[in-house]
C-alpha positions in Angstrom: 63.4 53.5 142.1 60.4 55.3 143.7 59.5 58.8 142.4 60.8 61.6 144.6 58.2 64.2 145.6 58.4 67.4 143.7 59.6 70.4 145.6 56.7 72.8 146.4 58.2 75.6 144.3 58.2 73.3 141.2 54.6 72.6 141.8 54.0 76.4 142.1 55.8 76.9 138.8 53.4 74.4 137.1 50.4 76.1 138.6 51.3 79.7 138.0 53.1 79.0 134.7 50.0 77.3 133.2 47.8 79.4 131.0 44.6 78.1 132.6 45.4 77.3 136.3 45.1 80.8 137.6 41.9 81.3 135.7 40.4 78.2 137.2 41.5 79.2 140.8 40.1 82.7 140.4 36.8 81.3 139.1 36.4 78.9 142.0 37.3 81.7 144.4 34.5 83.8 142.8 32.1 81.0 143.7 31.9 79.1 140.5 32.2 75.5 141.7 30.8 73.1 139.1 32.8 71.9 136.1 30.1 72.9 133.5 29.8 76.4 135.0 33.6 76.7 135.1 33.8 75.7 131.4 31.2 78.3 130.5 32.8 81.0 132.6 36.4 80.6 131.5 36.5 81.7 127.8 38.4 79.3 125.5 39.1 76.5 127.9 38.2 73.0 126.6 36.6 70.2 128.6 39.8 68.2 128.4 42.0 71.0 129.7 39.6 71.9 132.4 39.4 68.3 133.7 43.2 68.1 133.7 43.6 71.4 135.5 41.0 70.5 138.1 42.7 67.1 138.7 46.2 68.8 139.0 45.0 71.6 141.3 43.2 69.0 143.5 46.4 66.9 143.5 48.4 69.9 144.5 46.1 70.5 147.4 44.8 73.9 146.1 41.2 72.7 145.4 39.0 70.2 147.2 36.6 68.0 145.3 33.2 67.1 146.6 31.2 64.5 144.7 27.5 63.9 145.5 25.9 60.5 144.8 23.0 61.9 142.8 21.5 61.1 139.4 23.0 62.7 137.5 26.2 62.9 139.6 27.2 66.3 140.8 30.7 67.4 141.5 31.7 70.7 143.1 35.1 72.3 143.8 36.2 74.7 146.5 39.4 76.3 147.5 41.5 74.7 150.3 43.3 76.8 152.8 46.4 76.7 150.7 44.3 77.5 147.6 43.0 80.6 149.4 46.5 81.6 150.4 47.6 81.4 146.7 44.5 83.5 145.8 45.7 86.1 148.3 49.1 86.2 146.7 47.6 86.5 143.3 45.5 89.4 144.5 48.7 91.1 145.9 50.5 90.6 142.6 47.5 92.2 140.8 47.6 95.1 143.2 51.3 95.6 142.6 50.7 95.4 138.9 48.0 98.1 139.2 50.3 100.2 141.3 53.1 99.9 138.8 50.7 100.7 136.0 49.5 103.9 137.8 53.1 104.8 138.5 54.1 104.4 134.9 51.1 106.4 133.8 51.8 109.2 136.3 55.5 109.1 135.4 54.7 109.5 131.7 52.3 112.4 132.5 55.0 114.0 134.6 57.5 113.7 131.8 55.1 115.1 129.2 54.4 118.1 131.6 58.1 118.6 132.1 58.7 118.8 128.3 55.7 121.1 127.9 57.2 123.6 130.4 60.5 123.8 128.5 
């Protein structure tokens, strides 16, 4: 029996739910395109995990891989259009998180001021 394609939201869960995928995407979005540079930039990631994440993100269509026939061989990664869309969503989530954080901070300050006036 042939494998059925995974629904897009399941793939998204695998990407966003992975400890390293978002870090890899953000680093590539910041212009870090070579595996060695990515490994140095993303603190704590191993070569094995980075290779796996790059392969998965490329397979999901979020990254594009460009190999150059040089000695030594050179490989670079870039965001695809869908990868950039996901980065835009991640940026929106970060903005919302910042907004919530500011709201909680100002709400806490308002509560402290209210208690001080009593």
